[in-house]
DRENPA-328372 format. One record per residue (C-alpha): residue number from 1; x, y, z. Coordinates in steps of 0.25 Angstrom, whole numbers, plus 2048, in hexadecimal, padded with zeros to 3 digits. Example, Ala and Ser with C-alpha at 12.3 -4.5 7.8 and 13.67 -1.06 7.14 Angstrom:
DRENPA-328372
+-----+-----+-----+-----+
! seq !  c1 !  c2 !  c3 !
+-----+-----+-----+-----+
!   1 ! 831 ! 7EE ! 81F !
!   2 ! 837 ! 7FC ! 81D !
+-----+-----+-----+-----+
//
This chain:
DRENPA-328372
+-----+-----+-----+-----+
! seq !  c1 !  c2 !  c3 !
+-----+-----+-----+-----+
!   1 ! 824 ! 7F9 ! 7E6 !
!   2 ! 833 ! 7FA ! 7E3 !
!   3 ! 83A ! 7F5 ! 7D7 !
!   4 ! 847 ! 7EE ! 7D6 !
!   5 ! 851 ! 7F8 ! 7D0 !
!   6 ! 85F ! 7F4 ! 7D1 !
!   7 ! 868 ! 7E9 ! 7D8 !
!   8 ! 876 ! 7E8 ! 7DA !
!   9 ! 880 ! 7E3 ! 7D0 !
!  10 ! 884 ! 7D8 ! 7D9 !
!  11 ! 876 ! 7D3 ! 7DC !
!  12 ! 873 ! 7D3 ! 7CD !
!  13 ! 880 ! 7CB ! 7CA !
!  14 ! 87C ! 7C1 ! 7D5 !
!  15 ! 86E ! 7BF ! 7D0 !
!  16 ! 872 ! 7BD ! 7C2 !
!  17 ! 87D ! 7B3 ! 7C6 !
!  18 ! 874 ! 7AA ! 7CE !
!  19 ! 86B ! 79F ! 7C9 !
!  20 ! 85F ! 7A5 ! 7CF !
!  21 ! 861 ! 7B3 ! 7CA !
!  22 ! 856 ! 7B4 ! 7BF !
!  23 ! 84B ! 7AC ! 7C7 !
!  24 ! 84E ! 7B3 ! 7D4 !
!  25 ! 84D ! 7C1 ! 7CD !
!  26 ! 841 ! 7BD ! 7C5 !
!  27 ! 83A ! 7B8 ! 7D2 !
!  28 ! 83E ! 7C5 ! 7D9 !
!  29 ! 838 ! 7CE ! 7CF !
!  30 ! 82B ! 7C6 ! 7CF !
!  31 ! 82A ! 7C7 ! 7DE !
!  32 ! 82B ! 7D6 ! 7DD !
!  33 ! 820 ! 7D6 ! 7D3 !
!  34 ! 817 ! 7CD ! 7DB !
!  35 ! 819 ! 7D5 ! 7E8 !
!  36 ! 810 ! 7E1 ! 7E4 !
!  37 ! 817 ! 7EA ! 7EE !
!  38 ! 825 ! 7EE ! 7F1 !
!  39 ! 830 ! 7E7 ! 7E9 !
!  40 ! 83C ! 7E0 ! 7ED !
!  41 ! 848 ! 7E5 ! 7E7 !
!  42 ! 854 ! 7DD ! 7EA !
!  43 ! 855 ! 7CE ! 7E5 !
!  44 ! 85B ! 7C6 ! 7F1 !
!  45 ! 85B ! 7B9 ! 7E9 !
!  46 ! 856 ! 7AC ! 7EF !
!  47 ! 859 ! 7A1 ! 7E5 !
!  48 ! 851 ! 79B ! 7DA !
!  49 ! 845 ! 798 ! 7E2 !
!  50 ! 843 ! 7A6 ! 7E8 !
!  51 ! 846 ! 7B4 ! 7E5 !
!  52 ! 848 ! 7BE ! 7F1 !
!  53 ! 847 ! 7CD ! 7F0 !
!  54 ! 848 ! 7D8 ! 7FA !
!  55 ! 843 ! 7E6 ! 7F8 !
!  56 ! 83C ! 7F1 ! 800 !
!  57 ! 83B ! 800 ! 803 !
!  58 ! 83B ! 80A ! 80E !
!  59 ! 832 ! 817 ! 80E !
!  60 ! 836 ! 822 ! 818 !
!  61 ! 82C ! 82E ! 81A !
!  62 ! 82D ! 83C ! 81F !
!  63 ! 81F ! 840 ! 823 !
!  64 ! 819 ! 84D ! 827 !
!  65 ! 80A ! 84D ! 82A !
!  66 ! 802 ! 859 ! 82E !
!  67 ! 7F3 ! 85A ! 832 !
!  68 ! 7F0 ! 84B ! 835 !
!  69 ! 7E7 ! 849 ! 841 !
!  70 ! 7EF ! 83D ! 845 !
!  71 ! 7FD ! 83A ! 83E !
!  72 ! 80A ! 833 ! 840 !
!  73 ! 816 ! 83C ! 843 !
!  74 ! 81D ! 843 ! 838 !
!  75 ! 82B ! 83F ! 835 !
!  76 ! 832 ! 833 ! 82E !
!  77 ! 82B ! 826 ! 82C !
!  78 ! 831 ! 819 ! 827 !
!  79 ! 824 ! 816 ! 81F !
!  80 ! 828 ! 809 ! 819 !
!  81 ! 834 ! 800 ! 81A !
!  82 ! 832 ! 7F3 ! 812 !
!  83 ! 83A ! 7E7 ! 80E !
!  84 ! 834 ! 7DE ! 803 !
!  85 ! 839 ! 7D0 ! 802 !
!  86 ! 834 ! 7C8 ! 7F6 !
!  87 ! 836 ! 7B9 ! 7F3 !
!  88 ! 832 ! 7B3 ! 7E6 !
!  89 ! 832 ! 7A5 ! 7E1 !
!  90 ! 831 ! 79F ! 7D3 !
!  91 ! 823 ! 799 ! 7D4 !
!  92 ! 81D ! 7A6 ! 7D7 !
!  93 ! 81D ! 7A7 ! 7E6 !
!  94 ! 822 ! 7B4 ! 7EC !
!  95 ! 823 ! 7B9 ! 7FB !
!  96 ! 824 ! 7C7 ! 800 !
!  97 ! 827 ! 7CD ! 80E !
!  98 ! 827 ! 7DC ! 810 !
!  99 ! 82A ! 7E1 ! 81E !
! 100 ! 828 ! 7F0 ! 820 !
! 101 ! 830 ! 7F8 ! 82B !
! 102 ! 829 ! 805 ! 829 !
! 103 ! 821 ! 80E ! 833 !
! 104 ! 828 ! 808 ! 83F !
! 105 ! 822 ! 7FA ! 83D !
! 106 ! 826 ! 7ED ! 837 !
! 107 ! 81B ! 7E7 ! 82E !
! 108 ! 81B ! 7DC ! 824 !
! 109 ! 814 ! 7E3 ! 818 !
! 110 ! 814 ! 7D7 ! 80F !
! 111 ! 816 ! 7C8 ! 812 !
! 112 ! 810 ! 7BF ! 807 !
! 113 ! 812 ! 7B3 ! 7FE !
! 114 ! 80D ! 7B3 ! 7F0 !
! 115 ! 80D ! 7AB ! 7E3 !
! 116 ! 80C ! 7B0 ! 7D5 !
! 117 ! 807 ! 7A7 ! 7C9 !
! 118 ! 805 ! 7AE ! 7BC !
! 119 ! 7FB ! 7B9 ! 7BE !
! 120 ! 7F7 ! 7B5 ! 7CC !
! 121 ! 7FE ! 7B9 ! 7D9 !
! 122 ! 7FA ! 7B4 ! 7E7 !
! 123 ! 7FF ! 7BA ! 7F4 !
! 124 ! 7FD ! 7B6 ! 802 !
! 125 ! 802 ! 7BE ! 80E !
! 126 ! 802 ! 7CC ! 813 !
! 127 ! 802 ! 7D7 ! 808 !
! 128 ! 7FA ! 7E2 ! 802 !
! 129 ! 7ED ! 7DE ! 7FB !
! 130 ! 7EC ! 7E2 ! 7ED !
! 131 ! 7E3 ! 7EE ! 7EF !
! 132 ! 7E1 ! 7FC ! 7EA !
! 133 ! 7EA ! 805 ! 7E1 !
! 134 ! 7F4 ! 80D ! 7E9 !
! 135 ! 7F4 ! 802 ! 7F4 !
! 136 ! 7F9 ! 7F8 ! 7EA !
! 137 ! 805 ! 802 ! 7E6 !
! 138 ! 812 ! 7FF ! 7EE !
! 139 ! 815 ! 80A ! 7F9 !
! 140 ! 823 ! 80B ! 7F3 !
! 141 ! 81D ! 811 ! 7E6 !
! 142 ! 814 ! 81B ! 7EC !
! 143 ! 816 ! 82A ! 7E9 !
! 144 ! 810 ! 82F ! 7F5 !
! 145 ! 815 ! 829 ! 802 !
! 146 ! 808 ! 824 ! 806 !
! 147 ! 7FC ! 81E ! 7FE !
! 148 ! 7EF ! 826 ! 7FC !
! 149 ! 7E4 ! 829 ! 805 !
! 150 ! 7DB ! 81D ! 801 !
! 151 ! 7E6 ! 814 ! 805 !
! 152 ! 7E0 ! 813 ! 813 !
! 153 ! 7D5 ! 80A ! 80D !
! 154 ! 7DF ! 800 ! 807 !
! 155 ! 7E3 ! 7F3 ! 80D !
! 156 ! 7EF ! 7F0 ! 814 !
! 157 ! 7F8 ! 7E4 ! 813 !
! 158 ! 7F1 ! 7D8 ! 818 !
! 159 ! 7F2 ! 7C9 ! 819 !
! 160 ! 7EC ! 7C1 ! 80E !
! 161 ! 7EC ! 7BB ! 800 !
! 162 ! 7EB ! 7C1 ! 7F2 !
! 163 ! 7EA ! 7BC ! 7E4 !
! 164 ! 7ED ! 7C5 ! 7D8 !
! 165 ! 7EB ! 7C3 ! 7C9 !
! 166 ! 7F3 ! 7CC ! 7C0 !
! 167 ! 7F1 ! 7CF ! 7B2 !
! 168 ! 7F7 ! 7DA ! 7A9 !
! 169 ! 7E9 ! 7E1 ! 7A9 !
! 170 ! 7E4 ! 7DE ! 7B7 !
! 171 ! 7E6 ! 7D8 ! 7C4 !
! 172 ! 7DD ! 7D2 ! 7CE !
! 173 ! 7E0 ! 7D0 ! 7DD !
! 174 ! 7D8 ! 7C7 ! 7E7 !
! 175 ! 7DC ! 7C5 ! 7F6 !
! 176 ! 7D8 ! 7C3 ! 804 !
! 177 ! 7DE ! 7CA ! 810 !
! 178 ! 7DD ! 7CA ! 81F !
! 179 ! 7E0 ! 7D5 ! 829 !
! 180 ! 7E9 ! 7D3 ! 835 !
! 181 ! 7E2 ! 7CB ! 841 !
! 182 ! 7E3 ! 7D1 ! 84F !
! 183 ! 7E6 ! 7DF ! 854 !
! 184 ! 7F5 ! 7DB ! 856 !
! 185 ! 7F6 ! 7D9 ! 847 !
! 186 ! 7FC ! 7E5 ! 840 !
! 187 ! 7F6 ! 7EB ! 833 !
! 188 ! 7FF ! 7E7 ! 827 !
! 189 ! 800 ! 7F3 ! 81F !
! 190 ! 7F9 ! 800 ! 823 !
! 191 ! 801 ! 809 ! 819 !
! 192 ! 805 ! 812 ! 824 !
! 193 ! 7F9 ! 811 ! 82E !
! 194 ! 802 ! 80B ! 83A !
! 195 ! 7F6 ! 80C ! 844 !
! 196 ! 7ED ! 803 ! 83C !
! 197 ! 7E7 ! 7F7 ! 842 !
! 198 ! 7E1 ! 7EA ! 83C !
! 199 ! 7D5 ! 7E2 ! 83E !
! 200 ! 7D2 ! 7D4 ! 839 !
! 201 ! 7CB ! 7D1 ! 82C !
! 202 ! 7CD ! 7CD ! 81E !
! 203 ! 7CC ! 7D3 ! 80F !
! 204 ! 7C9 ! 7CD ! 802 !
! 205 ! 7D0 ! 7D5 ! 7F6 !
! 206 ! 7CD ! 7D7 ! 7E8 !
! 207 ! 7D4 ! 7E0 ! 7DE !
! 208 ! 7D3 ! 7E2 ! 7CF !
! 209 ! 7DD ! 7EB ! 7C7 !
! 210 ! 7DD ! 7EE ! 7B8 !
! 211 ! 7EB ! 7F1 ! 7B3 !
! 212 ! 7EF ! 7F8 ! 7A6 !
! 213 ! 7FD ! 7FA ! 7A1 !
! 214 ! 802 ! 800 ! 794 !
! 215 ! 810 ! 804 ! 793 !
! 216 ! 813 ! 80D ! 79F !
! 217 ! 804 ! 80F ! 7A2 !
! 218 ! 7FE ! 808 ! 7AD !
! 219 ! 7F0 ! 808 ! 7B3 !
! 220 ! 7E9 ! 800 ! 7BE !
! 221 ! 7DB ! 800 ! 7C3 !
! 222 ! 7D8 ! 7F8 ! 7CF !
! 223 ! 7CC ! 7F5 ! 7D8 !
! 224 ! 7CE ! 7EE ! 7E6 !
! 225 ! 7C5 ! 7E8 ! 7F1 !
! 226 ! 7C9 ! 7E3 ! 7FF !
! 227 ! 7BC ! 7DE ! 806 !
! 228 ! 7BC ! 7D7 ! 813 !
! 229 ! 7BA ! 7D8 ! 822 !
! 230 ! 7C1 ! 7DE ! 82E !
! 231 ! 7BF ! 7DC ! 83D !
! 232 ! 7C5 ! 7E6 ! 847 !
! 233 ! 7C7 ! 7E7 ! 856 !
! 234 ! 7C9 ! 7F2 ! 85F !
! 235 ! 7D8 ! 7EF ! 85E !
! 236 ! 7D8 ! 7EC ! 84F !
! 237 ! 7CD ! 7F4 ! 849 !
! 238 ! 7D0 ! 7F0 ! 83B !
! 239 ! 7CC ! 7FE ! 835 !
! 240 ! 7D6 ! 807 ! 82E !
! 241 ! 7D9 ! 815 ! 82E !
! 242 ! 7D8 ! 81F ! 822 !
! 243 ! 7E6 ! 826 ! 821 !
! 244 ! 7EB ! 832 ! 819 !
! 245 ! 7F5 ! 831 ! 80F !
! 246 ! 7FF ! 834 ! 81A !
! 247 ! 7FA ! 828 ! 822 !
! 248 ! 7F3 ! 831 ! 82C !
! 249 ! 7E5 ! 82D ! 831 !
! 250 ! 7D9 ! 833 ! 82A !
! 251 ! 7CE ! 82A ! 82F !
! 252 ! 7CF ! 820 ! 83B !
! 253 ! 7C4 ! 818 ! 842 !
! 254 ! 7C2 ! 819 ! 851 !
! 255 ! 7CB ! 811 ! 859 !
! 256 ! 7CB ! 812 ! 869 !
! 257 ! 7CF ! 803 ! 86B !
! 258 ! 7C1 ! 7FF ! 870 !
! 259 ! 7B7 ! 7F6 ! 86A !
! 260 ! 7AC ! 801 ! 86B !
! 261 ! 7B5 ! 80D ! 866 !
! 262 ! 7BD ! 806 ! 85B !
! 263 ! 7B9 ! 805 ! 84D !
! 264 ! 7BC ! 7F8 ! 848 !
! 265 ! 7BA ! 7F0 ! 83B !
! 266 ! 7AE ! 7E7 ! 83B !
! 267 ! 7AC ! 7E0 ! 82F !
! 268 ! 7AC ! 7E2 ! 820 !
! 269 ! 7B7 ! 7EA ! 819 !
! 270 ! 7B8 ! 7EE ! 80B !
! 271 ! 7C2 ! 7F6 ! 803 !
! 272 ! 7C2 ! 7FA ! 7F4 !
! 273 ! 7CC ! 801 ! 7EB !
! 274 ! 7CC ! 805 ! 7DD !
! 275 ! 7D7 ! 80D ! 7D6 !
! 276 ! 7DE ! 811 ! 7C9 !
! 277 ! 7ED ! 812 ! 7C6 !
! 278 ! 7F2 ! 819 ! 7B9 !
! 279 ! 801 ! 819 ! 7B7 !
! 280 ! 80C ! 81C ! 7AD !
! 281 ! 81B ! 81C ! 7AE !
! 282 ! 81A ! 82A ! 7B2 !
! 283 ! 80C ! 82D ! 7B9 !
! 284 ! 802 ! 826 ! 7C2 !
! 285 ! 7F4 ! 829 ! 7C6 !
! 286 ! 7EB ! 821 ! 7D0 !
! 287 ! 7DE ! 822 ! 7D6 !
! 288 ! 7D7 ! 819 ! 7E0 !
! 289 ! 7CB ! 818 ! 7E9 !
! 290 ! 7CA ! 80F ! 7F6 !
! 291 ! 7BE ! 80C ! 7FE !
! 292 ! 7BD ! 805 ! 80C !
! 293 ! 7B0 ! 800 ! 813 !
! 294 ! 7B1 ! 7F9 ! 821 !
! 295 ! 7A8 ! 7F5 ! 82C !
! 296 ! 7AC ! 7FA ! 83A !
! 297 ! 7A7 ! 7F9 ! 848 !
! 298 ! 7A7 ! 803 ! 853 !
! 299 ! 79F ! 801 ! 860 !
! 300 ! 797 ! 7F6 ! 85B !
! 301 ! 792 ! 7FE ! 84E !
! 302 ! 797 ! 7F9 ! 841 !
! 303 ! 799 ! 803 ! 836 !
! 304 ! 79F ! 803 ! 828 !
! 305 ! 7A7 ! 80F ! 824 !
! 306 ! 7AD ! 812 ! 816 !
! 307 ! 7BA ! 818 ! 812 !
! 308 ! 7BD ! 81C ! 804 !
! 309 ! 7C9 ! 823 ! 7FD !
! 310 ! 7CF ! 827 ! 7F0 !
! 311 ! 7DD ! 82B ! 7EB !
! 312 ! 7E3 ! 830 ! 7DE !
! 313 ! 7F2 ! 832 ! 7DB !
! 314 ! 7FB ! 835 ! 7D0 !
! 315 ! 80A ! 836 ! 7CE !
! 316 ! 814 ! 839 ! 7C3 !
! 317 ! 822 ! 834 ! 7C2 !
! 318 ! 82E ! 83B ! 7BB !
! 319 ! 83B ! 834 ! 7B8 !
! 320 ! 836 ! 827 ! 7BB !
! 321 ! 82D ! 81B ! 7B6 !
! 322 ! 821 ! 816 ! 7BD !
! 323 ! 81D ! 808 ! 7BD !
! 324 ! 80F ! 802 ! 7BE !
! 325 ! 812 ! 7FE ! 7CC !
! 326 ! 815 ! 80D ! 7CF !
! 327 ! 824 ! 80A ! 7D1 !
! 328 ! 82C ! 816 ! 7CB !
! 329 ! 83A ! 814 ! 7C5 !
! 330 ! 842 ! 820 ! 7C3 !
! 331 ! 847 ! 822 ! 7B5 !
! 332 ! 851 ! 82E ! 7B7 !
! 333 ! 85E ! 82F ! 7BF !
! 334 ! 857 ! 83A ! 7C8 !
! 335 ! 84C ! 831 ! 7CC !
! 336 ! 83D ! 831 ! 7CA !
! 337 ! 833 ! 83C ! 7CF !
! 338 ! 824 ! 838 ! 7D3 !
! 339 ! 81A ! 843 ! 7D6 !
! 340 ! 80B ! 840 ! 7DA !
! 341 ! 7FE ! 845 ! 7DF !
! 342 ! 7F3 ! 83E ! 7E7 !
! 343 ! 7E6 ! 840 ! 7ED !
! 344 ! 7DB ! 838 ! 7F5 !
! 345 ! 7CF ! 838 ! 7FE !
! 346 ! 7C9 ! 82F ! 808 !
! 347 ! 7BC ! 82F ! 80F !
! 348 ! 7B4 ! 827 ! 81A !
! 349 ! 7A5 ! 826 ! 81C !
! 350 ! 79A ! 81D ! 822 !
! 351 ! 790 ! 81D ! 82D !
! 352 ! 795 ! 821 ! 83A !
! 353 ! 7A3 ! 823 ! 835 !
! 354 ! 7A5 ! 82F ! 83F !
! 355 ! 7A4 ! 825 ! 84B !
! 356 ! 7AE ! 81B ! 844 !
! 357 ! 7BA ! 825 ! 842 !
! 358 ! 7C3 ! 82D ! 84B !
! 359 ! 7C0 ! 83B ! 84D !
! 360 ! 7CD ! 83F ! 846 !
! 361 ! 7C9 ! 837 ! 83A !
! 362 ! 7C4 ! 83E ! 82D !
! 363 ! 7BA ! 837 ! 824 !
! 364 ! 7BF ! 83D ! 817 !
! 365 ! 7CD ! 842 ! 812 !
! 366 ! 7D4 ! 845 ! 805 !
! 367 ! 7E3 ! 847 ! 802 !
! 368 ! 7EC ! 84C ! 7F7 !
! 369 ! 7FB ! 84B ! 7F5 !
! 370 ! 808 ! 84C ! 7ED !
! 371 ! 815 ! 844 ! 7ED !
! 372 ! 822 ! 845 ! 7E6 !
! 373 ! 82C ! 83A ! 7E5 !
! 374 ! 83B ! 838 ! 7E0 !
! 375 ! 83F ! 82A ! 7DC !
! 376 ! 84F ! 82B ! 7DA !
! 377 ! 84E ! 81C ! 7D8 !
! 378 ! 843 ! 811 ! 7D7 !
! 379 ! 845 ! 80D ! 7E5 !
! 380 ! 846 ! 81B ! 7EC !
! 381 ! 83A ! 825 ! 7ED !
! 382 ! 83A ! 833 ! 7F4 !
! 383 ! 82C ! 839 ! 7F6 !
! 384 ! 826 ! 846 ! 7FB !
! 385 ! 817 ! 846 ! 7FD !
! 386 ! 80C ! 84F ! 802 !
! 387 ! 7FE ! 84B ! 805 !
! 388 ! 7F2 ! 853 ! 80B !
! 389 ! 7E6 ! 84D ! 811 !
! 390 ! 7D9 ! 854 ! 815 !
! 391 ! 7D1 ! 84C ! 820 !
! 392 ! 7C3 ! 851 ! 821 !
! 393 ! 7BB ! 853 ! 82E !
! 394 ! 7C7 ! 852 ! 838 !
! 395 ! 7CF ! 85C ! 841 !
! 396 ! 7DC ! 85B ! 839 !
! 397 ! 7D7 ! 85A ! 82B !
! 398 ! 7E4 ! 85C ! 823 !
! 399 ! 7F0 ! 853 ! 822 !
! 400 ! 7FD ! 857 ! 81B !
! 401 ! 807 ! 84C ! 818 !
! 402 ! 815 ! 84E ! 812 !
! 403 ! 81D ! 842 ! 811 !
! 404 ! 82B ! 83F ! 80B !
! 405 ! 82F ! 831 ! 808 !
! 406 ! 83C ! 829 ! 805 !
! 407 ! 83A ! 81C ! 7FF !
! 408 ! 845 ! 812 ! 7FC !
! 409 ! 844 ! 804 ! 7F6 !
! 410 ! 84E ! 7F9 ! 7F4 !
+-----+-----+-----+-----+
//
């Protein structure tokens, strides 16, 4: 998520000279605080009844990946190119629209309406469910170009409704979501898995987070559950793939496009996550575990495989200040430097797992990596990251991934 830094002198003079200046600016700030994702940065105005803001960011990656059994080509990739439109009204209503033009596709990542009243916030539309630890962190604040190994078990953006109750020491989220209907409905946010296909189903969300803040110290412990049902077809199996941190396949279910040969979702699906985040103005450490259990069917036989993973990451910033939302603001004319390490492991098991997954799939994998970022301003980040992934029991077990990223917000 990106913070507002500076506006032009002309815009500032215009806002202070108009009757709606104070209320519009206050509502714009409130809209960004409610969003929970990337922030708008430029106040467009709108009058006393509505405040409009526009922001966004772009991420361009240079990728070199070696050793993966199946991988995307090396080279340049427009990973994300997002615009964020926010509208806020005095009575607490807010609207967000966030299209994404990255990866050669156009996807509306966020499109929702919500209302905040005191400590309560209600949101209806298409957005990212409140789930997990790293998944809740905006992609614009991540040190490594991609999230950790366990991110494959996290939910994508979905259509639904969510109620949040925020207090200084804790937060509760409850919601209900529905996955796309029909094989022609594209998945909403696969975090890089452009080959993913959706089924038809629903989920009920529950999340509890305990928050502690003292001076520059911040701690959050959360536990999340997303329980429901998924039904797939040969065209839309409704089962996800497990990806490496370089977004390459580790585990994929069989799919030959036929009813007898394709593994498809066949009923109950449950996901759980628990994680701890500790942060100061300089340092950050986070640990998280994730678990997925899903009923699937192949050739008329129903099975219930399980996939579980864990990640740990740590980072240190110099010449900059880290906020509780992990946004780093440089405090030196030469910009801020962030350095970090991470590791993770993931595994799958269950009766008859070998007949459910493709021959190139691994049942267990682990990864480790390091990343270095330079932030000349709060809106610009240059990153170089390396990750190594070891895949067990396959012909091409090792994957080396070197990624360079330029991120620019506005």
